[in-house]
N, C-alpha and C positions, 0 to 999 in steps of 0.2 A: 372549504378552501381555507387556506392559509392566511392570516394577516400577516405574515415575515414579509420583508421585500428583501430586495439585493441587497442593501445593506447589511441585513443580518447574518450574512455568508461571505460579508467583503473578506474574513480575516485569512480562511483556506483559498480564496480565489487571490486574495495579493500573493500567498504563499507559494500558489500555483504560478503564479507569473515569476518571483524571485526565482526556484528551481527551474524555470523553462531561460531563465537570463543565465542565471549561474553555471549551471550544468546542460548544456545545449547537447553536449555529447553523449550522456549517460543513456541508458535504455529506457524507449518509452514504454510507460506501465497506463493499465487502464486508470482511472481518474474519478474519485468518486467525492460530490459536496453533497452533505446531505439537510436540509431544514432540521433532520432529527438529531443531527449533533453537528450546529452552524458554525462551530471553532473547531472541526477536525477538516483535514485533507485526507483522504486516503488514496494510495500509490496500489494498485494491486497486479501481480505480473500471474499469467497461465503457463503453467508447463516452462518456465523458465528460473529455476531456481538463483543463478548468475546473473540475473538484472537487478533483486531482491538482494542480492549480497554487494553487489556494484553500488546502490542504492543506501544499504548499510552503514557500508565502510563509511563515504564519502559524507553523511549525515553526522559519523561518529558512535553513531547507537552499538553500543559495547556488548561483542557477540553474544556474552553469557544473559544477556538480557531478554533475547530469541527464543521466543515461546515454539514450540515444536509439536502436532499435534496430528490424528489422522482422523479420516472422514470416508462418507462411502461405505462402509462396512471395511475399511481397511485398505481402499486401493487408493486415496487419494492424500499423501502427505500437505502439511498444509505450516507454512515459515508465517509469526508475527513477530512487528514489534513495535514501540512507537516512542515519539519523543515528542518535547516541545519544539519550535523551531519557528523562526520567524513571527512570532507570534500569534502564529495556531498551533493544534494540533497535528503530529504528521504518522499516520497509522501506515506500516509497509505491508503487508498480504504476500503470498506469494503459493500457490498452489503445483502440486507437480502427481504425475499418475506413479505409485510405488511399482518400484522393477516388478517385472511378469504381470502385469497387470495393465499392459500397452493394451490402445485399443479400446479400453474403457472409456467411461465417461469422466474428463476431467472436471471439477466444478470451483 
C-alpha cells in the first residue's frame, strides 16, 4: 500500500482543473494521473490526431518537439509531446491506426 496521499498528486489535479476551466471547448481526452509520476498529467487521444493537434497548439508546444513512433508491428502511429504548464508536467499522447490497417487494434 502506498504512503502517498491526494496532496502528493495535487499539482496535476490542479492543472486538470485549470485546463477544464480555460479550454472548455477543446476535445476531451483520456486523463491519467499516477502516483508513479506524481507531478505529471497525461492527456491521451485514441484515433484522433486532430484532438492532439488542438491541444498542442493551444499549449504552445512547438511542432518540432513532437515525437512520432509506431508500435504494434507498425499498425499504430504514436505522437508524443510534453510541456511544463501550470505547475505540473503535461504529457500529450495520441494513437492512431496506420492507413491500411483499419480494423486492427489501436493501443
